[in-house]
Structures are given as C-alpha cells and as structure tokens.
A tleap script that builds the chain and sets N, CA, C and O, in Angstrom:
source leaprc.protein.ff14SB
mol = sequence {
  NMET ALA SER VAL ARG LEU ILE ALA LEU LEU
  LYS ARG LYS PRO GLY THR THR HIE GLU GLU
  PHE LEU GLU HIE TRP ARG ALA VAL HIE GLY
  PRO LEU ILE ALA ASP SER SER LEU THR GLN
  TRP VAL ARG ARG TYR GLU GLN HIE PRO ALA
  ALA TRP PRO PRO PRO GLY SER ARG GLY PRO
  GLU PRO GLU TYR ASP GLY VAL THR ILE GLN
  TRP PHE ASP SER VAL SER ALA PHE TRP GLU
  HIE VAL ALA ASP PRO HIE GLN VAL LEU VAL
  ASN ALA ASP ILE GLN THR PHE LEU ASP PRO
  ALA GLY ILE GLN TRP VAL LEU THR ASP ASP
  PRO THR VAL VAL CILE
}
set mol.1.N position { 6.003 80.020 53.808 }
set mol.1.CA position { 4.986 79.765 52.663 }
set mol.1.C position { 3.616 79.635 53.167 }
set mol.1.O position { 3.347 78.867 54.090 }
set mol.2.N position { 2.734 80.378 52.575 }
set mol.2.CA position { 1.310 80.308 52.920 }
set mol.2.C position { 0.722 78.961 52.623 }
set mol.2.O position { 1.135 78.282 51.683 }
set mol.3.N position { -0.236 78.576 53.417 }
set mol.3.CA position { -0.957 77.330 53.136 }
set mol.3.C position { -2.374 77.482 53.406 }
set mol.3.O position { -2.816 78.335 54.176 }
set mol.4.N position { -3.135 76.584 52.715 }
set mol.4.CA position { -4.594 76.553 52.831 }
set mol.4.C position { -4.997 75.295 53.603 }
set mol.4.O position { -4.351 74.263 53.422 }
set mol.5.N position { -5.942 75.320 54.383 }
set mol.5.CA position { -6.344 74.082 55.136 }
set mol.5.C position { -7.807 73.749 54.800 }
set mol.5.O position { -8.672 74.624 54.755 }
set mol.6.N position { -8.037 72.509 54.577 }
set mol.6.CA position { -9.434 72.029 54.492 }
set mol.6.C position { -9.738 71.473 55.824 }
set mol.6.O position { -9.122 70.498 56.254 }
set mol.7.N position { -10.729 72.103 56.533 }
set mol.7.CA position { -11.207 71.596 57.822 }
set mol.7.C position { -12.601 70.951 57.620 }
set mol.7.O position { -13.545 71.648 57.246 }
set mol.8.N position { -12.731 69.712 57.849 }
set mol.8.CA position { -14.017 69.057 57.691 }
set mol.8.C position { -14.512 68.407 58.981 }
set mol.8.O position { -13.744 67.771 59.703 }
set mol.9.N position { -15.717 68.563 59.240 }
set mol.9.CA position { -16.428 67.948 60.381 }
set mol.9.C position { -17.057 66.655 59.871 }
set mol.9.O position { -17.797 66.698 58.888 }
set mol.10.N position { -16.803 65.536 60.483 }
set mol.10.CA position { -17.250 64.232 59.952 }
set mol.10.C position { -18.201 63.587 60.837 }
set mol.10.O position { -18.042 63.592 62.057 }
set mol.11.N position { -19.302 62.966 60.193 }
set mol.11.CA position { -20.289 62.170 60.883 }
set mol.11.C position { -20.145 60.751 60.402 }
set mol.11.O position { -19.895 60.540 59.216 }
set mol.12.N position { -20.298 59.717 61.310 }
set mol.12.CA position { -20.294 58.418 60.828 }
set mol.12.C position { -21.576 58.041 60.119 }
set mol.12.O position { -22.610 58.688 60.285 }
set mol.13.N position { -21.491 56.931 59.286 }
set mol.13.CA position { -22.617 56.486 58.487 }
set mol.13.C position { -23.642 55.943 59.540 }
set mol.13.O position { -23.271 55.244 60.482 }
set mol.14.N position { -24.903 56.285 59.344 }
set mol.14.CA position { -25.991 55.771 60.238 }
set mol.14.C position { -25.888 54.236 60.318 }
set mol.14.O position { -25.676 53.570 59.304 }
set mol.15.N position { -26.037 53.696 61.509 }
set mol.15.CA position { -25.911 52.302 61.745 }
set mol.15.C position { -24.599 51.738 62.134 }
set mol.15.O position { -24.439 50.535 62.345 }
set mol.16.N position { -23.615 52.671 62.228 }
set mol.16.CA position { -22.284 52.308 62.729 }
set mol.16.C position { -22.010 52.956 64.017 }
set mol.16.O position { -22.613 53.982 64.333 }
set mol.17.N position { -21.102 52.391 64.802 }
set mol.17.CA position { -20.788 52.964 66.020 }
set mol.17.C position { -19.579 53.887 65.838 }
set mol.17.O position { -18.851 53.847 64.846 }
set mol.18.N position { -19.421 54.732 66.884 }
set mol.18.CA position { -18.295 55.659 66.842 }
set mol.18.C position { -17.001 54.867 66.789 }
set mol.18.O position { -16.078 55.285 66.091 }
set mol.19.N position { -16.883 53.740 67.495 }
set mol.19.CA position { -15.703 52.909 67.473 }
set mol.19.C position { -15.380 52.330 66.085 }
set mol.19.O position { -14.234 52.275 65.639 }
set mol.20.N position { -16.502 51.893 65.422 }
set mol.20.CA position { -16.392 51.325 64.022 }
set mol.20.C position { -15.886 52.493 63.060 }
set mol.20.O position { -15.059 52.289 62.171 }
set mol.21.N position { -16.428 53.664 63.308 }
set mol.21.CA position { -16.005 54.805 62.529 }
set mol.21.C position { -14.472 55.060 62.652 }
set mol.21.O position { -13.747 55.214 61.670 }
set mol.22.N position { -14.048 55.090 63.925 }
set mol.22.CA position { -12.674 55.343 64.205 }
set mol.22.C position { -11.740 54.326 63.618 }
set mol.22.O position { -10.706 54.683 63.055 }
set mol.23.N position { -12.094 53.032 63.743 }
set mol.23.CA position { -11.318 51.959 63.214 }
set mol.23.C position { -11.137 52.105 61.734 }
set mol.23.O position { -10.028 51.949 61.223 }
set mol.24.N position { -12.179 52.393 61.053 }
set mol.24.CA position { -12.115 52.472 59.529 }
set mol.24.C position { -11.335 53.759 59.201 }
set mol.24.O position { -10.459 53.728 58.337 }
set mol.25.N position { -11.621 54.853 59.848 }
set mol.25.CA position { -10.949 56.150 59.504 }
set mol.25.C position { -9.408 55.950 59.709 }
set mol.25.O position { -8.621 56.393 58.873 }
set mol.26.N position { -8.980 55.279 60.830 }
set mol.26.CA position { -7.549 55.209 61.080 }
set mol.26.C position { -6.872 54.113 60.288 }
set mol.26.O position { -5.751 54.319 59.822 }
set mol.27.N position { -7.506 52.929 60.105 }
set mol.27.CA position { -6.866 51.843 59.563 }
set mol.27.C position { -7.028 51.669 57.995 }
set mol.27.O position { -6.217 51.030 57.325 }
set mol.28.N position { -8.160 52.300 57.463 }
set mol.28.CA position { -8.439 52.188 56.020 }
set mol.28.C position { -8.343 53.476 55.367 }
set mol.28.O position { -7.526 53.611 54.456 }
set mol.29.N position { -9.092 54.451 55.731 }
set mol.29.CA position { -9.150 55.774 55.076 }
set mol.29.C position { -7.879 56.548 55.100 }
set mol.29.O position { -7.441 57.055 54.067 }
set mol.30.N position { -7.236 56.662 56.320 }
set mol.30.CA position { -6.029 57.361 56.324 }
set mol.30.C position { -4.937 56.819 55.432 }
set mol.30.O position { -4.319 57.571 54.678 }
set mol.31.N position { -4.693 55.532 55.506 }
set mol.31.CA position { -3.794 54.940 54.664 }
set mol.31.C position { -4.076 55.060 53.210 }
set mol.31.O position { -3.162 55.199 52.397 }
set mol.32.N position { -5.412 55.007 52.848 }
set mol.32.CA position { -5.819 55.163 51.441 }
set mol.32.C position { -5.369 56.460 50.889 }
set mol.32.O position { -4.942 56.514 49.736 }
set mol.33.N position { -5.440 57.533 51.660 }
set mol.33.CA position { -5.019 58.860 51.250 }
set mol.33.C position { -3.436 58.880 51.239 }
set mol.33.O position { -2.824 59.358 50.283 }
set mol.34.N position { -2.818 58.358 52.311 }
set mol.34.CA position { -1.363 58.439 52.389 }
set mol.34.C position { -0.609 57.684 51.344 }
set mol.34.O position { 0.535 58.024 51.045 }
set mol.35.N position { -1.210 56.665 50.772 }
set mol.35.CA position { -0.638 55.805 49.814 }
set mol.35.C position { -1.093 56.062 48.349 }
set mol.35.O position { -0.980 55.196 47.481 }
set mol.36.N position { -1.589 57.244 48.128 }
set mol.36.CA position { -2.146 57.578 46.882 }
set mol.36.C position { -1.464 58.806 46.194 }
set mol.36.O position { -0.667 59.515 46.809 }
set mol.37.N position { -1.803 59.021 44.921 }
set mol.37.CA position { -1.287 60.127 44.239 }
set mol.37.C position { -1.788 61.473 44.859 }
set mol.37.O position { -1.301 62.521 44.434 }
set mol.38.N position { -2.709 61.498 45.815 }
set mol.38.CA position { -3.184 62.669 46.416 }
set mol.38.C position { -2.133 63.406 47.253 }
set mol.38.O position { -2.259 64.590 47.563 }
set mol.39.N position { -1.042 62.608 47.619 }
set mol.39.CA position { 0.009 63.189 48.394 }
set mol.39.C position { 0.706 64.265 47.596 }
set mol.39.O position { 1.379 65.112 48.184 }
set mol.40.N position { 0.576 64.270 46.292 }
set mol.40.CA position { 1.219 65.381 45.560 }
set mol.40.C position { 0.547 66.803 45.840 }
set mol.40.O position { 1.121 67.875 45.645 }
set mol.41.N position { -0.707 66.661 46.308 }
set mol.41.CA position { -1.482 67.850 46.609 }
set mol.41.C position { -1.613 68.117 48.093 }
set mol.41.O position { -1.531 69.263 48.535 }
set mol.42.N position { -1.817 67.061 48.864 }
set mol.42.CA position { -2.024 67.126 50.264 }
set mol.42.C position { -0.594 67.116 51.030 }
set mol.42.O position { 0.172 66.153 50.993 }
set mol.43.N position { -0.354 68.272 51.698 }
set mol.43.CA position { 0.966 68.423 52.350 }
set mol.43.C position { 0.921 67.797 53.751 }
set mol.43.O position { 1.953 67.327 54.231 }
set mol.44.N position { -0.236 67.777 54.419 }
set mol.44.CA position { -0.377 67.229 55.743 }
set mol.44.C position { -1.795 66.771 55.825 }
set mol.44.O position { -2.690 67.390 55.251 }
set mol.45.N position { -2.015 65.686 56.538 }
set mol.45.CA position { -3.332 65.113 56.744 }
set mol.45.C position { -3.443 64.713 58.223 }
set mol.45.O position { -2.728 63.837 58.710 }
set mol.46.N position { -4.343 65.374 58.895 }
set mol.46.CA position { -4.503 65.157 60.344 }
set mol.46.C position { -6.006 64.551 60.614 }
set mol.46.O position { -6.983 64.951 59.979 }
set mol.47.N position { -6.069 63.640 61.531 }
set mol.47.CA position { -7.344 63.041 61.973 }
set mol.47.C position { -7.451 63.452 63.475 }
set mol.47.O position { -6.590 63.163 64.306 }
set mol.48.N position { -8.537 64.122 63.733 }
set mol.48.CA position { -8.841 64.583 65.177 }
set mol.48.C position { -10.122 63.940 65.636 }
set mol.48.O position { -11.186 64.441 65.273 }
set mol.49.N position { -10.108 62.848 66.420 }
set mol.49.CA position { -11.368 62.213 66.818 }
set mol.49.C position { -12.114 63.096 67.850 }
set mol.49.O position { -11.458 63.761 68.653 }
set mol.50.N position { -13.380 63.119 67.849 }
set mol.50.CA position { -14.088 63.867 68.821 }
set mol.50.C position { -13.876 63.234 70.196 }
set mol.50.O position { -13.705 62.021 70.323 }
set mol.51.N position { -13.891 64.075 71.203 }
set mol.51.CA position { -13.700 63.732 72.637 }
set mol.51.C position { -15.069 63.167 73.056 }
set mol.51.O position { -16.052 63.903 73.136 }
set mol.52.N position { -15.119 61.898 73.311 }
set mol.52.CA position { -16.315 61.215 73.606 }
set mol.52.C position { -16.475 61.212 75.099 }
set mol.52.O position { -15.472 61.098 75.804 }
set mol.53.N position { -17.787 61.342 75.678 }
set mol.53.CA position { -17.926 61.342 77.117 }
set mol.53.C position { -17.531 59.994 77.620 }
set mol.53.O position { -17.687 58.995 76.918 }
set mol.54.N position { -17.020 59.941 78.827 }
set mol.54.CA position { -16.640 58.593 79.448 }
set mol.54.C position { -17.883 57.763 79.597 }
set mol.54.O position { -18.985 58.302 79.699 }
set mol.55.N position { -17.721 56.431 79.613 }
set mol.55.CA position { -18.864 55.492 79.835 }
set mol.55.C position { -19.600 55.821 81.123 }
set mol.55.O position { -18.957 56.128 82.128 }
set mol.56.N position { -20.873 55.770 81.127 }
set mol.56.CA position { -21.643 56.065 82.333 }
set mol.56.C position { -21.915 57.536 82.538 }
set mol.56.O position { -22.671 57.915 83.433 }
set mol.57.N position { -21.276 58.404 81.674 }
set mol.57.CA position { -21.416 59.799 81.821 }
set mol.57.C position { -22.797 60.220 81.302 }
set mol.57.O position { -23.366 59.517 80.466 }
set mol.58.N position { -23.341 61.322 81.761 }
set mol.58.CA position { -24.642 61.823 81.225 }
set mol.58.C position { -24.344 62.841 80.064 }
set mol.58.O position { -25.262 63.389 79.454 }
set mol.59.N position { -23.095 63.053 79.804 }
set mol.59.CA position { -22.827 63.992 78.716 }
set mol.59.C position { -23.328 63.450 77.312 }
set mol.59.O position { -23.307 62.258 77.003 }
set mol.60.N position { -23.755 64.424 76.549 }
set mol.60.CA position { -24.262 64.029 75.185 }
set mol.60.C position { -23.141 63.554 74.293 }
set mol.60.O position { -21.984 63.927 74.483 }
set mol.61.N position { -23.480 62.734 73.324 }
set mol.61.CA position { -22.457 62.362 72.346 }
set mol.61.C position { -22.262 63.590 71.463 }
set mol.61.O position { -23.186 64.381 71.273 }
set mol.62.N position { -21.037 63.742 70.918 }
set mol.62.CA position { -20.778 64.933 70.054 }
set mol.62.C position { -21.622 64.743 68.763 }
set mol.62.O position { -21.951 63.633 68.344 }
set mol.63.N position { -21.935 65.891 68.185 }
set mol.63.CA position { -22.605 65.778 66.972 }
set mol.63.C position { -21.814 65.169 65.799 }
set mol.63.O position { -22.309 64.457 64.926 }
set mol.64.N position { -20.518 65.540 65.889 }
set mol.64.CA position { -19.617 64.941 64.795 }
set mol.64.C position { -18.690 63.947 65.491 }
set mol.64.O position { -18.437 64.047 66.692 }
set mol.65.N position { -18.190 62.992 64.715 }
set mol.65.CA position { -17.281 61.987 65.222 }
set mol.65.C position { -15.806 62.381 65.122 }
set mol.65.O position { -14.953 61.797 65.791 }
set mol.66.N position { -15.546 63.265 64.376 }
set mol.66.CA position { -14.206 63.727 64.224 }
set mol.66.C position { -14.043 64.901 63.274 }
set mol.66.O position { -14.993 65.359 62.640 }
set mol.67.N position { -12.837 65.358 63.199 }
set mol.67.CA position { -12.423 66.560 62.235 }
set mol.67.C position { -11.176 66.064 61.557 }
set mol.67.O position { -10.288 65.449 62.147 }
set mol.68.N position { -11.167 66.375 60.268 }
set mol.68.CA position { -9.939 66.086 59.534 }
set mol.68.C position { -9.406 67.472 59.082 }
set mol.68.O position { -10.191 68.357 58.742 }
set mol.69.N position { -8.131 67.641 59.081 }
set mol.69.CA position { -7.452 68.855 58.606 }
set mol.69.C position { -6.460 68.419 57.557 }
set mol.69.O position { -5.568 67.612 57.816 }
set mol.70.N position { -6.635 68.986 56.324 }
set mol.70.CA position { -5.643 68.706 55.257 }
set mol.70.C position { -5.111 69.973 54.805 }
set mol.70.O position { -5.841 70.932 54.556 }
set mol.71.N position { -3.784 69.994 54.690 }
set mol.71.CA position { -3.020 71.136 54.332 }
set mol.71.C position { -2.647 71.165 52.814 }
set mol.71.O position { -2.237 70.131 52.286 }
set mol.72.N position { -2.769 72.226 52.158 }
set mol.72.CA position { -2.467 72.407 50.687 }
set mol.72.C position { -1.636 73.669 50.586 }
set mol.72.O position { -1.668 74.543 51.451 }
set mol.73.N position { -0.868 73.730 49.460 }
set mol.73.CA position { -0.096 74.877 49.155 }
set mol.73.C position { -0.873 76.132 48.796 }
set mol.73.O position { -0.467 77.268 49.040 }
set mol.74.N position { -2.093 75.820 48.161 }
set mol.74.CA position { -2.924 76.879 47.693 }
set mol.74.C position { -4.357 76.424 47.457 }
set mol.74.O position { -4.610 75.220 47.489 }
set mol.75.N position { -5.323 77.338 47.217 }
set mol.75.CA position { -6.577 76.954 46.905 }
set mol.75.C position { -6.640 76.189 45.578 }
set mol.75.O position { -7.447 75.270 45.437 }
set mol.76.N position { -5.782 76.566 44.584 }
set mol.76.CA position { -5.805 75.824 43.367 }
set mol.76.C position { -5.289 74.414 43.562 }
set mol.76.O position { -5.762 73.503 42.882 }
set mol.77.N position { -4.323 74.185 44.476 }
set mol.77.CA position { -3.791 72.852 44.757 }
set mol.77.C position { -4.996 72.060 45.403 }
set mol.77.O position { -5.124 70.864 45.138 }
set mol.78.N position { -5.810 72.651 46.177 }
set mol.78.CA position { -6.933 71.922 46.736 }
set mol.78.C position { -7.888 71.453 45.630 }
set mol.78.O position { -8.371 70.321 45.659 }
set mol.79.N position { -8.156 72.335 44.656 }
set mol.79.CA position { -9.044 71.922 43.533 }
set mol.79.C position { -8.394 70.890 42.617 }
set mol.79.O position { -9.088 70.051 42.043 }
set mol.80.N position { -7.072 70.943 42.474 }
set mol.80.CA position { -6.416 69.877 41.710 }
set mol.80.C position { -6.522 68.554 42.413 }
set mol.80.O position { -6.689 67.528 41.754 }
set mol.81.N position { -6.431 68.531 43.749 }
set mol.81.CA position { -6.676 67.422 44.522 }
set mol.81.C position { -8.009 66.798 44.334 }
set mol.81.O position { -8.128 65.574 44.265 }
set mol.82.N position { -9.105 67.688 44.241 }
set mol.82.CA position { -10.428 67.262 44.040 }
set mol.82.C position { -10.530 66.536 42.715 }
set mol.82.O position { -11.197 65.507 42.603 }
set mol.83.N position { -9.862 67.082 41.714 }
set mol.83.CA position { -9.966 66.534 40.307 }
set mol.83.C position { -9.027 65.352 40.096 }
set mol.83.O position { -9.073 64.751 39.023 }
set mol.84.N position { -8.195 64.988 41.034 }
set mol.84.CA position { -7.246 63.861 40.834 }
set mol.84.C position { -8.009 62.606 40.643 }
set mol.84.O position { -8.989 62.370 41.350 }
set mol.85.N position { -7.588 61.748 39.674 }
set mol.85.CA position { -8.373 60.471 39.421 }
set mol.85.C position { -8.423 59.524 40.606 }
set mol.85.O position { -9.325 58.688 40.661 }
set mol.86.N position { -7.504 59.610 41.556 }
set mol.86.CA position { -7.550 58.748 42.741 }
set mol.86.C position { -8.695 59.160 43.696 }
set mol.86.O position { -9.092 58.397 44.576 }
set mol.87.N position { -9.200 60.365 43.497 }
set mol.87.CA position { -10.271 60.875 44.378 }
set mol.87.C position { -11.478 59.913 44.242 }
set mol.87.O position { -12.235 59.764 45.201 }
set mol.88.N position { -11.678 59.250 43.061 }
set mol.88.CA position { -12.787 58.374 42.887 }
set mol.88.C position { -12.757 57.221 43.948 }
set mol.88.O position { -13.797 56.877 44.509 }
set mol.89.N position { -11.555 56.631 44.215 }
set mol.89.CA position { -11.404 55.609 45.315 }
set mol.89.C position { -11.665 56.227 46.623 }
set mol.89.O position { -12.358 55.583 47.411 }
set mol.90.N position { -11.225 57.351 46.965 }
set mol.90.CA position { -11.433 57.996 48.191 }
set mol.90.C position { -12.973 58.248 48.435 }
set mol.90.O position { -13.524 57.986 49.505 }
set mol.91.N position { -13.577 58.754 47.394 }
set mol.91.CA position { -15.051 59.093 47.472 }
set mol.91.C position { -15.733 57.807 47.628 }
set mol.91.O position { -16.721 57.822 48.361 }
set mol.92.N position { -15.396 56.679 47.074 }
set mol.92.CA position { -16.062 55.411 47.284 }
set mol.92.C position { -15.881 54.909 48.641 }
set mol.92.O position { -16.812 54.336 49.206 }
set mol.93.N position { -14.709 55.088 49.227 }
set mol.93.CA position { -14.432 54.730 50.673 }
set mol.93.C position { -15.307 55.545 51.572 }
set mol.93.O position { -15.858 54.993 52.524 }
set mol.94.N position { -15.478 56.859 51.328 }
set mol.94.CA position { -16.245 57.770 52.190 }
set mol.94.C position { -17.662 57.243 52.296 }
set mol.94.O position { -18.258 57.381 53.365 }
set mol.95.N position { -18.240 56.654 51.271 }
set mol.95.CA position { -19.527 56.113 51.271 }
set mol.95.C position { -19.652 54.929 52.207 }
set mol.95.O position { -20.759 54.645 52.665 }
set mol.96.N position { -18.565 54.220 52.515 }
set mol.96.CA position { -18.601 53.121 53.381 }
set mol.96.C position { -18.660 53.384 54.885 }
set mol.96.O position { -19.135 52.574 55.681 }
set mol.97.N position { -18.152 54.558 55.219 }
set mol.97.CA position { -18.074 54.787 56.743 }
set mol.97.C position { -18.561 56.186 57.116 }
set mol.97.O position { -18.717 56.441 58.310 }
set mol.98.N position { -18.803 57.073 56.228 }
set mol.98.CA position { -19.252 58.470 56.579 }
set mol.98.C position { -20.660 58.660 56.128 }
set mol.98.O position { -21.199 57.918 55.307 }
set mol.99.N position { -21.256 59.720 56.717 }
set mol.99.CA position { -22.546 60.308 56.189 }
set mol.99.C position { -22.183 61.398 55.339 }
set mol.99.O position { -21.980 62.499 55.850 }
set mol.100.N position { -22.067 61.215 53.998 }
set mol.100.CA position { -21.643 62.286 53.154 }
set mol.100.C position { -22.491 63.610 53.280 }
set mol.100.O position { -21.995 64.728 53.141 }
set mol.101.N position { -23.788 63.375 53.551 }
set mol.101.CA position { -24.723 64.610 53.700 }
set mol.101.C position { -24.369 65.396 54.894 }
set mol.101.O position { -24.626 66.600 54.919 }
set mol.102.N position { -23.722 64.726 56.016 }
set mol.102.CA position { -23.466 65.371 57.181 }
set mol.102.C position { -22.134 65.964 57.315 }
set mol.102.O position { -21.808 66.542 58.352 }
set mol.103.N position { -21.301 65.838 56.246 }
set mol.103.CA position { -20.022 66.466 56.267 }
set mol.103.C position { -20.122 68.048 56.032 }
set mol.103.O position { -20.741 68.540 55.088 }
set mol.104.N position { -19.459 68.759 56.975 }
set mol.104.CA position { -19.384 70.253 56.793 }
set mol.104.C position { -17.897 70.585 56.662 }
set mol.104.O position { -17.062 70.107 57.430 }
set mol.105.N position { -17.597 71.413 55.674 }
set mol.105.CA position { -16.111 71.731 55.513 }
set mol.105.C position { -15.964 73.306 55.105 }
set mol.105.O position { -16.866 73.994 54.627 }
set mol.106.N position { -14.755 73.689 55.368 }
set mol.106.CA position { -14.334 75.062 54.991 }
set mol.106.C position { -12.862 75.060 54.677 }
set mol.106.O position { -12.060 74.362 55.299 }
set mol.107.N position { -12.521 75.906 53.641 }
set mol.107.CA position { -11.104 76.087 53.360 }
set mol.107.C position { -10.678 77.355 54.171 }
set mol.107.O position { -11.425 78.332 54.209 }
set mol.108.N position { -9.550 77.337 54.780 }
set mol.108.CA position { -9.146 78.464 55.506 }
set mol.108.C position { -7.681 78.854 55.120 }
set mol.108.O position { -6.887 78.006 54.714 }
set mol.109.N position { -7.368 80.138 55.260 }
set mol.109.CA position { -6.026 80.692 55.114 }
set mol.109.C position { -5.270 80.462 56.372 }
set mol.109.O position { -5.756 79.876 57.340 }
set mol.110.N position { -3.983 80.975 56.323 }
set mol.110.CA position { -3.146 80.785 57.538 }
set mol.110.C position { -3.860 81.595 58.720 }
set mol.110.O position { -4.394 82.690 58.542 }
set mol.111.N position { -3.811 80.987 59.835 }
set mol.111.CA position { -4.459 81.612 61.049 }
set mol.111.C position { -3.722 82.847 61.582 }
set mol.111.O position { -2.534 83.098 61.381 }
set mol.112.N position { -4.565 83.560 62.268 }
set mol.112.CA position { -4.035 84.624 63.114 }
set mol.112.C position { -3.826 83.995 64.453 }
set mol.112.O position { -4.833 83.583 65.027 }
set mol.113.N position { -2.691 83.865 65.018 }
set mol.113.CA position { -2.441 83.287 66.323 }
set mol.113.C position { -2.607 84.403 67.327 }
set mol.113.O position { -1.904 85.411 67.259 }
set mol.114.N position { -3.518 84.238 68.247 }
set mol.114.CA position { -3.830 85.190 69.350 }
set mol.114.C position { -3.091 84.847 70.630 }
set mol.114.O position { -2.554 85.746 71.277 }
set mol.115.N position { -3.043 83.587 71.016 }
set mol.115.CA position { -2.300 83.238 72.158 }
set mol.115.C position { -1.351 82.089 71.774 }
set mol.115.O position { -0.592 81.608 72.616 }
savepdb mol mol.pdb
quit
C-alpha cells in the first residue's frame, strides 16, 4: 500500500532549551497525538531529535531541534487529519513548545530506495 509522509523540521520556542523541548515533545506532545482521534488518520508517528554536539564541543547547535515523520494512507487522509476537531488541541500544544513560524514541512510519496 502506498503511503504519504509528512516530514516536518521543528524549532523550539524561543526562550526554551533543547532539553525542555525534548521533554515536552516526548512526554506531552507525542502522547497527545497517540491518545487522540488523530490516530484514525496517522498510521505512524516518529520523533527524531537532532544530534546535538557533545558538551564542550565547538560544533554549532543544529538549526532545528528535531524532525517528525507522520505516515498517512493518502494525501486526502493528511488533509482529513488537519481538519479533525482534535487538531485544535494539538495546535494549542504546539504554541507552548515550538516556534510555529520556524516549522518547515513537506508531504512526500513513497521513497525510491537507492542503497
């Protein structure tokens, strides 16, 4: 079965740390989605935190704090998910820990696997 993926690059809300972002994302936001009516549309929900440089490293902080990948059966299922009434709660939670203006996203079709 073909699937569509929402891939979103996430930035934390200004004034919060990366660790605060991760804690909220994992302990609050993920369960909010998993325990909602959105599961009728979202087939899989993945949280990929950015690989942060080790303490004391000169490496720059990543521009984004993480990536989320959500799987849907179709593009129309994605838009049904956006229109779901529970999305109001998810959007309110997004305001508490993310920089909404900094979110970048794309819907993708099944990948071509090269290796």
